[in-house]
C-alpha positions as CSV (number, residue, x, y, z in Angstrom):
1,M,90.5,75.5,117.6
2,E,87.6,74.5,115.5
3,N,88.3,72.7,112.2
4,N,84.8,73.1,110.9
5,S,84.7,76.9,111.0
6,N,85.0,80.0,108.9
7,V,87.5,81.6,111.3
8,L,90.8,82.4,109.7
9,Q,94.3,82.2,111.1
10,F,96.0,85.6,111.2
11,N,98.5,84.9,108.4
12,A,95.8,83.4,106.2
13,A,93.8,86.6,106.6
14,L,96.7,88.7,105.6
15,D,97.4,86.4,102.6
16,A,93.8,86.9,101.5
17,G,94.3,90.7,101.4
18,L,92.4,91.4,104.6
19,E,93.7,94.2,106.9
20,P,92.7,93.7,110.6
21,R,94.7,96.8,111.5
22,N,92.1,99.0,109.8
23,Y,89.4,97.9,112.3
24,S,89.2,99.6,115.6
25,Y,88.7,97.8,118.9
26,K,89.3,100.9,121.1
27,K,86.6,101.5,123.7
28,E,86.3,105.2,122.7
29,E,85.8,104.3,119.0
30,V,83.5,101.2,119.0
31,P,79.9,102.4,119.3
32,L,77.6,101.1,122.0
33,G,74.0,100.3,121.5
34,N,72.0,98.5,118.7
35,Y,73.0,98.8,115.1
36,D,73.4,96.9,111.8
37,A,76.9,95.8,110.7
38,R,78.3,93.4,108.0
39,L,80.6,90.6,109.2
40,D,83.6,91.1,107.0
41,F,85.8,88.3,108.4
42,M,86.9,86.5,111.6
43,I,90.3,85.6,113.0
44,W,91.3,83.4,115.9
45,S,92.8,85.4,118.8
46,K,96.4,84.7,119.7
47,N,95.5,82.4,122.6
48,G,92.6,80.7,120.9
49,N,90.1,81.5,123.6
50,A,88.3,84.1,121.5
51,I,87.2,84.9,117.9
52,N,87.9,88.4,116.8
53,C,85.0,89.5,114.5
54,F,85.6,92.3,112.0
55,F,82.5,94.4,111.0
56,T,81.6,97.3,108.8
57,V,78.9,99.4,110.6
58,F,75.9,100.8,108.6
59,P,75.4,103.4,107.5
60,S,78.6,105.1,108.7
61,G,81.0,102.6,107.1
62,Q,83.0,102.5,110.3
63,L,85.3,99.5,110.7
64,I,85.2,97.8,114.1
65,S,86.4,94.7,115.8
66,L,84.5,92.8,118.6
67,S,85.4,89.5,120.3
68,V,83.4,86.5,121.1
69,Y,84.8,84.4,123.9
70,K,84.8,80.6,124.5
71,N,81.9,79.7,126.9
72,T,82.0,77.0,129.5
73,D,81.1,74.3,127.0
74,A,84.2,75.1,125.0
75,D,82.1,76.6,122.2
76,F,82.0,80.0,120.7
77,L,78.3,80.7,121.1
78,L,76.5,84.0,121.3
79,G,73.1,83.1,122.4
80,N,72.2,80.2,120.1
81,L,74.5,81.4,117.3
82,A,77.6,79.3,116.5
83,V,79.9,82.2,115.8
84,C,82.7,80.2,114.2
85,R,80.3,79.0,111.4
86,L,78.9,82.4,110.4
87,G,79.2,83.5,106.8
88,F,81.3,86.5,105.8
89,G,79.2,89.2,104.2
90,T,76.2,88.5,106.4
91,V,74.5,91.6,107.9
92,F,73.7,91.4,111.6
93,H,71.8,93.5,114.1
94,L,74.4,93.9,116.9
95,N,73.8,94.7,120.5
96,V,77.0,96.1,122.1
97,E,77.2,97.1,125.8
98,Q,79.9,98.2,128.1
99,N,81.6,95.5,130.2
100,F,82.6,96.1,133.8
101,K,85.9,97.5,132.7
102,G,84.3,100.0,130.3
103,Y,85.1,98.1,127.1
104,P,82.6,97.3,124.4
105,R,81.1,93.8,124.7
106,L,79.1,92.1,122.0
107,V,76.0,90.9,123.7
108,S,74.0,89.5,120.8
109,M,74.0,89.5,117.0
110,E,70.9,88.6,114.9
111,P,71.2,87.9,111.2
112,Q,69.2,90.3,109.1
113,D,67.3,89.3,106.0
114,I,67.7,92.6,104.2
115,S,70.9,94.6,103.4
116,P,71.0,98.2,104.5
117,T,70.9,100.8,101.8
């Protein structure tokens, strides 16, 4: 796991008052398509091969969780974005598609310069 990252261990997230259980990852609840969302926090997955990203969707306020998986270079890149170094509270424009099993897959996330109202 990356030492130079903003990704939290599960217990550290709980100690900080964060509640991952409030964020849905269910395929019938995570919206597909393009939309803006704030990155609230990130936690390493249990096996360390993924980063679980926790977002608040705008304007609905829905809380969702999407994962970014380690690529072949042993990095956590989404396009050119080093996910493990992203700042909490940043608003991103997300592109979420369905994977071959029907689950939501984060395809891209671009930082936004303005906050949604």
